[in-house]
C-alpha positions, 0 to 999 in steps of 0.5 A, a space after each residue: 500500500 502507498 502512504 495515501 492508501 494506508 492513511 485512508 485505510 486507517 481513517 476508515 478503520 477508525 471510523 468503523 470502530 467508533 461506529 461499532 462501539 458507539 452503536 452498542 445497546 445500553 440498559 435503560 437507566 433506573 431512576 432513584 424512585 424506580 429503585 424503590 419499586 418491587 415486584 410482588 405476586 397477585 396474592 400480596 397485591 390484595 393488601 395494596 391499593 391498585 393505582 393503574 396499569 403501567 406500561 413501558 415500551 421501547 426499541 433498542 438500536 445498535 449492536 450488542 443486544 443480548 437477552 440480559 440487556 433487553 430484559 433488564 431494560 424492560 424491567 427498569 423501564 416498568 419500575 420507572 413507570 410504576 414509580 412515576 404513577 406513585 407506586 412502590 410495587 407491581 404485578 407483572 402482567 406481560 413481558 415481551 423482549 425480542 433481543 434480536 430486533 430490540 423490541 421491548 414491551 412490559 406491562 404491569 399493575 402498579 400498586 401502593 403498598 404499606 412497607 410492612 407488606 413489601 418488606 416481608 
């Protein structure tokens, strides 16, 4: 390779590397309020106040969408949605996480529970 061709190749390789690394899928961050939300079962929910159905849906773009990242994104997103509704607990109703295409959809019933109920 000549000097000009080598330089062009280095620039192309550098840009490709930045594109691959910059395009990696990342996990949905959990808010401080979302960290306080817990998943409960339907029996435990009977001692709590139902607030609303909470939903989270997104599509992850880029490379590196392993099943763990997609699942964690759905769980974090639903916890954030429950917290935004004023809840501290949820019963998971439906979860769809397609790691190949990156489609994530989680739905749950949001509840406000006494601390004594969810800290068992």
